[in-house]
C-alpha positions in Angstrom: -28.8 147.1 124.5 -28.6 149.5 121.6 -27.2 148.6 118.2 -24.2 151.0 118.8 -23.4 149.4 122.1 -23.7 145.9 120.6 -21.2 146.8 117.8 -18.8 148.2 120.4 -18.9 145.0 122.4 -18.3 142.9 119.3 -15.4 145.1 118.3 -13.8 144.7 121.7 -14.2 140.9 121.8 -13.2 140.3 118.2 -9.4 139.7 118.0 -7.3 141.8 115.8 -5.8 140.2 112.7 -2.3 140.8 114.0 -3.2 138.9 117.2 -4.2 135.7 115.3 -0.6 134.2 115.1 -0.1 134.9 118.8 -3.4 133.2 119.7 -2.5 130.2 117.5 0.9 129.9 119.2 -0.8 130.0 122.6 -3.2 127.2 121.6 -0.3 125.2 120.2 1.6 125.7 123.4 -1.4 124.6 125.5 -1.7 121.4 123.3 1.9 120.4 123.8 1.4 118.6 127.1 -1.4 116.6 125.7 0.6 115.6 122.6 3.6 114.8 124.8 1.3 112.6 127.0 0.0 110.8 123.8 3.6 110.2 122.6 4.6 108.9 126.0 1.6 106.5 126.0 2.4 105.3 122.5 6.1 104.7 123.6 4.9 102.8 126.7 2.7 100.5 124.6 5.2 100.2 121.8 7.1 96.8 121.5 10.7 96.5 122.5 12.0 96.3 118.9 10.9 99.9 118.3 13.4 101.2 120.8 16.3 99.2 119.5 18.3 100.2 116.4 18.5 97.3 114.0 21.5 96.3 111.8 21.1 94.4 108.6 22.3 91.2 110.3 19.7 91.5 113.0 16.9 92.1 110.5 17.9 88.9 108.6 17.9 86.9 111.8 14.5 88.3 112.8 13.2 87.4 109.4 14.4 83.8 109.8 12.2 83.5 113.0 9.3 85.8 112.3 8.8 86.3 108.5 5.4 84.8 107.5 6.6 83.4 104.2 9.6 81.6 105.9 7.3 80.3 108.6 4.9 78.9 106.0 7.8 77.3 104.2 8.9 75.7 107.4 5.4 74.1 107.8 5.6 72.9 104.2 8.9 71.3 105.1 7.3 69.6 108.1 4.5 68.4 105.9 7.0 67.0 103.4 8.7 65.1 106.2 5.3 63.6 107.0 5.1 62.4 103.4 8.6 60.9 103.7 7.4 58.8 106.7 4.4 57.6 104.7 6.7 56.7 101.7 9.0 54.4 103.7 6.2 52.8 105.7 6.0 49.9 103.2 9.4 48.6 104.4 8.5 48.6 108.1 6.7 45.7 109.8 3.1 46.3 110.7 1.1 45.1 113.7 -2.6 44.9 113.7 -5.1 44.0 116.4 -8.6 42.9 115.5 -11.6 41.9 117.5 -15.2 41.0 116.7 -18.4 40.1 118.5 -21.4 38.7 116.5 -24.9 37.5 117.3 -27.1 35.8 114.7 -30.7 34.7 114.3 -31.1 31.1 115.6 -33.3 30.2 112.7 -30.5 30.9 110.3 -28.1 28.5 112.0 -27.4 25.4 109.8 -27.7 22.4 112.1 -26.1 19.0 111.8 -28.6 16.6 110.0 -28.1 13.8 112.5 -28.8 15.8 115.6 -31.3 13.2 116.8 -28.8 10.4 117.1 -28.1 9.4 120.7 -24.9 10.8 122.0 -24.8 13.7 119.5 -26.3 16.4 121.7 -24.8 19.5 120.0 -25.3 23.0 121.2 -25.6 25.5 118.4 -24.5 29.0 119.7 -26.0 32.2 118.3 -23.2 34.4 119.7 -19.5 34.4 118.9 -16.4 36.5 119.3 -12.8 36.5 118.2 -9.7 38.6 118.8 -6.2 38.5 117.3 -2.9 40.3 117.0 -1.2 39.9 113.6 2.4 40.9 112.6 3.1 41.2 108.9 6.2 42.0 106.9 6.6 42.5 103.2 9.6 40.5 101.8 9.0 41.1 98.1 7.0 43.8 96.4 8.6 43.7 92.9 11.3 46.3 93.9 8.8 48.6 95.5 10.4 48.3 99.0 13.9 49.5 98.1 12.5 52.1 95.8 10.4 53.5 98.6 13.4 53.8 100.9 15.4 55.7 98.2 12.4 57.8 97.4 11.9 58.8 101.0 15.5 60.1 101.2 15.1 62.0 97.9 11.9 63.6 99.0 13.4 64.7 102.2 16.4 66.3 100.5 14.1 67.9 97.9 11.9 69.5 100.6 14.9 70.9 102.4 16.3 72.4 99.2 12.9 74.0 98.4 12.9 75.5 101.9 16.4 76.9 101.4 15.2 78.5 98.2 12.3 80.1 100.0 14.6 81.4 102.7 17.0 82.9 100.2 14.1 84.7 98.4 12.7 86.3 101.5 16.1 87.3 102.9 16.7 89.1 99.6 13.4 90.9 100.0 14.5 92.0 103.5 17.9 93.3 102.3 16.1 95.3 99.5 13.5 96.7 101.9 16.3 97.6 104.4 18.1 99.5 101.6 14.8 101.2 100.6 14.4 102.6 104.1 17.9 104.0 104.0 17.4 105.5 100.6 14.1 107.1 101.6 15.7 108.6 104.8 18.6 110.1 102.8 16.2 111.4 100.2 14.4 113.3 102.9 17.7 114.9 103.9 18.4 115.9 100.3 15.0 117.4 99.8 15.2 119.2 103.1 18.5 120.7 102.1 17.1 121.7 98.7 14.1 123.5 100.4 16.5 125.2 102.8 18.8 126.4 100.0 15.9 127.6 97.9 14.3 129.3 100.9 17.5 131.1 101.7 17.7 132.2 98.1 14.1 133.5 98.4 15.0 135.5 101.5 18.1 137.0 99.9 16.1 137.9 96.8 13.4 139.6 98.9 16.1 141.7 100.6 17.5 142.7 97.2 14.1 143.5 95.9 13.4 145.7 98.9 16.7 147.4 98.3 15.7 147.9 94.7 18.5 145.9 93.1 16.4 143.2 91.5 12.9 143.2 89.9 9.8 141.6 91.3 10.2 138.9 88.7 13.2 137.4 90.6 11.1 137.2 93.8 8.3 135.4 92.0 10.8 132.9 90.4 12.3 132.2 93.8 8.9 131.6 95.3 7.9 129.2 92.5 11.2 127.2 93.0 10.4 126.8 96.7 6.8 125.8 96.0 8.0 123.2 93.5 10.5 121.8 96.0 8.1 121.2 98.8 6.0 118.4 97.1 9.2 116.5 96.5 9.9 116.7 100.3 6.4 115.6 101.1 6.7 112.6 98.8 10.1 111.7 100.2 8.6 111.6 103.7 5.7 109.5 102.6 8.1 107.1 100.8 10.0 106.8 104.1 6.9 105.9 106.0 5.9 103.3 103.4 9.4 101.8 103.3 9.5 101.3 107.1 6.0 99.7 107.0 7.1 97.3 104.3 10.3 96.3 106.3 8.3 95.9 109.5 5.9 93.6 107.6 8.7 91.5 106.2 10.2 91.1 109.7 6.8 89.8 111.0 6.1 92.7 113.3 2.6 93.4 114.5 2.5 97.2 114.4 0.5 98.6 117.3 -2.7 100.4 116.3 -1.8 103.5 118.3 1.1 104.1 115.9 -0.8 105.8 113.1 1.7 107.0 110.5 5.4 107.1 111.1 6.8 103.8 112.6 9.7 104.7 114.9 11.9 102.1 113.3 15.6 102.8 113.6 18.4 101.3 111.4 22.1 101.3 112.2 23.6 100.7 108.7 24.0 103.2 105.9 23.9 102.8 102.2 27.7 103.2 102.1 28.0 100.2 104.5 25.8 98.1 102.2 27.6 99.1 99.0 30.6 96.9 99.7 33.2 96.2 96.9 32.3 93.1 95.0 34.1 91.6 92.0 33.2 88.5 90.0 33.4 87.6 86.3 30.4 86.2 84.4 31.8 82.7 83.7 32.5 82.1 87.4 29.0 83.5 88.2 27.3 81.1 85.8 29.3 78.1 87.1 28.5 78.9 90.7 24.8 79.3 89.9 24.5 75.9 88.2 26.4 74.3 91.1 24.9 76.1 94.1 21.4 77.2 93.3 19.0 75.2 95.6 16.3 75.3 92.9 18.4 73.3 90.5 19.5 70.9 93.2 15.9 70.3 94.1 15.0 69.6 90.5 17.9 67.1 90.3 16.3 65.3 93.3 12.9 65.5 91.5 14.3 63.7 88.5 15.6 60.8 90.6 12.4 60.8 92.6 10.4 60.4 89.4 12.6 57.6 88.4 11.8 55.8 91.7 8.1 56.4 91.0 8.6 54.6 87.7 10.2 51.7 89.5 7.3 51.6 91.9 4.8 51.6 89.1 6.5 48.7 87.3 6.3 46.7 90.5 2.6 46.2 89.7 3.6 43.6 87.1 5.2 41.5 89.8 3.9 39.4 92.7 3.7 40.5 96.3 4.8 38.3 99.2 4.4 38.9 102.9 5.2 36.9 106.1 2.5 36.9 108.8 2.3 35.7 112.3 0.4 36.3 115.5 -1.8 35.1 118.3 -5.6 34.8 118.3 -8.5 33.7 120.5 -12.1 33.0 119.7 -15.2 31.6 121.3 -16.0 27.9 120.9 -18.3 26.9 118.0 -19.9 24.1 119.9 -21.3 25.7 123.0 -23.3 28.8 123.9 -20.9 29.5 126.8 -18.9 32.6 125.6 -16.4 31.9 128.4 -15.1 28.9 126.6 -12.5 30.0 124.1 -10.0 28.5 121.7 -6.6 30.3 121.6 -3.3 29.8 119.9 -0.6 31.2 117.7 -0.4 31.1 113.9 2.2 31.8 111.3 2.5 31.6 107.5 3.1 33.4 104.3 0.8 35.0 101.7 1.3 35.9 98.1 -0.7 37.8 95.5 -0.2 38.5 91.9 -2.5 40.5 89.6 -2.4 38.5 86.4 -4.6 41.1 84.7 -5.7 44.3 86.4 -7.5 45.9 83.5 -4.3 47.8 82.3 -4.2 49.7 85.7 -0.4 49.0 86.0 0.2 50.0 82.4 -1.5 53.3 83.0 0.6 54.0 86.1 3.8 53.1 84.2 2.9 55.4 81.4 2.1 58.2 83.8 5.3 57.7 85.8 7.4 57.6 82.6 5.9 60.8 81.2 6.4 62.6 84.6 10.0 61.5 84.6 10.6 62.9 81.1 8.8 66.1 82.1 11.1 66.5 85.1 14.2 66.3 82.8 12.7 68.9 80.5 11.9 71.1 83.5 15.4 70.9 84.8 16.9 71.9 81.4 14.4 74.8 81.1 15.1 76.0 84.7 18.9 75.8 84.1 18.5 78.1 81.1 16.3 80.5 83.1 18.8 80.6 85.9 21.6 81.3 83.5 19.5 84.1 82.0 18.9 85.5 85.5 22.6 85.5 86.2 23.4 87.3 83.0 20.7 89.9 83.6 21.6 90.5 87.2 25.3 90.6 86.3 24.6 93.2 83.6 22.6 95.3 86.1 25.3 95.0 88.6 28.0 96.2 86.1 25.7 99.1 85.2 25.1 100.1 88.9 28.8 99.9 89.6 29.7 102.1 86.7 27.0 104.6 87.6 28.3 104.7 91.2 31.8 105.3 90.1 30.8 108.0 87.8 29.1 109.9 90.7 32.0 110.0 93.1 33.1 113.6 92.2 29.8 115.0 90.8 28.4 116.0 94.2 31.6 117.9 95.1 31.6 119.6 91.7 27.9 120.6 92.0 28.6 122.1 95.4 31.5 124.1 94.1 29.4 125.2 91.1 26.7 126.5 93.5 29.3 128.4 95.6 30.7 130.1 92.5 27.2 130.9 91.1 26.2 132.5 94.5 29.4 134.5 94.7 29.0 135.8 91.1 25.4 136.7 91.9 26.4 138.6 95.0 29.1 140.4 93.0 26.7 141.4 90.3 28.3 139.4 87.6 25.9 136.4 87.7 22.2 136.0 87.4 19.5 134.4 89.6 19.0 131.8 87.0 22.6 130.6 87.4 22.1 130.2 91.2 18.8 128.3 90.8 20.3 126.1 88.1 23.2 125.3 90.3 21.0 124.5 93.3 18.9 122.2 91.1 22.0 120.5 89.8 23.3 120.0 93.4 20.0 118.4 94.4 20.1 116.1 91.4 23.7 115.2 92.1 22.9 114.3 95.7 19.8 112.3 94.6 21.7 110.5 91.9 24.5 109.6 94.4 22.3 108.0 97.0 20.2 106.3 94.4 23.3 104.9 92.8 24.4 103.5 96.2 21.0 101.9 96.7 21.0 100.5 93.1 24.5 99.1 93.6 23.6 97.4 96.9 20.4 96.0 95.4 22.2 94.7 92.3 24.8 93.1 94.4 22.2 91.4 96.5 20.3 90.1 93.5 23.5 88.9 91.9 24.5 87.0 95.0 21.0 85.4 95.1 21.2 84.5 91.4 24.5 82.6 91.8 23.4 80.9 95.0 25.5 82.8 97.5 23.6 84.0 100.5 24.4 85.6 103.8 22.9 83.4 106.5 21.5 80.6 104.3 23.8 77.9 105.7 22.9 78.9 109.3 19.2 78.9 108.4 19.4 75.5 106.8 20.7 74.0 110.0 
């Protein structure tokens, strides 16, 4: 084939530049069935929760049963109950079974010195066994028994209160994450509207430029505004994906690996639904926090628990008395026949008193006293920190409420300003800068409005947590 013919064939086979968009569209159309099949497969393998819109109440209930931090706290609570059982074991009777078998060297047996006397034919066994069952009950431990019973109840209550605090913290995180998803979704809507407005302005400016009524500078300015708006839309979409992933993690969901980017998580509530009216004064909030916060109640239990530990430590200065009884059996000491045994019951009492234990008890008392004093200091410090938290969250709540109230009419005013600026520009009495500024102001007003709704909802949730009021805490504790 000649060089001219080869160039002719290449020219025929090479697509024209104008045909490239059509070819791309055809390729995209051909790929649609495959993409649809992949989406259907992902939907088939997706868990049931992906297809169900979730309300805030449903998310809170799911977190109570699936959240990892709450589940770990539940196991800590069960472990604490195990410690409670150990603490009160001193007051409960104990039954012990013992048995022993022993064989010794015959040469080591100490024999009766008059073994040669007629009629004293003694058999010295080298094997022996014994078995017994003993019941023991402490009747006096220097006050340690009653203290252990009180300490077990205090430890149980303290563990439950700590679990309630963990539940409250994680439910607050779920509420905040839920609001973040709603905020990110509405930010996407705002940025899409902004891009749409700016794109419409760009098209209108291009038509005017082609008609010769505006210079090329106006087209360039409109193109720059559209280009500047697109990154904000991209970031909003990414924030939406991240927010949904965070919420799914707090709900304890295992996201399927075939879901790569956007989790198809649907929510039913809106920011307006979560921003409910709420009114409380600071003195009432401080009083409710001191009274209802589970952390402070747990520290009160800790103070009393440390007091019981001090009582238990001081018991080391006093004697210990137990009653014992049981039944035992052993092999005879005067015959090698292991089948002959001696059996019977026994009962009695035993007492012990450490007259001097090398200052061991004194050291335990000093330690218990110091820990008791530390628990009191810890309670006072935590009370002050709780009050500071209430004051801070209350101040943030007031700020969020005032900002939200200040934005009620701004969005309507910004929309009206954009309409007037557009009308003036079309009439020739306004400039492109006025239109672009009005569009920017409208986007900022919309963004500020939904951000204010989210901030108000978050501030209210944090304030309720700070004063000890929680949505499903009472149900969770049960």
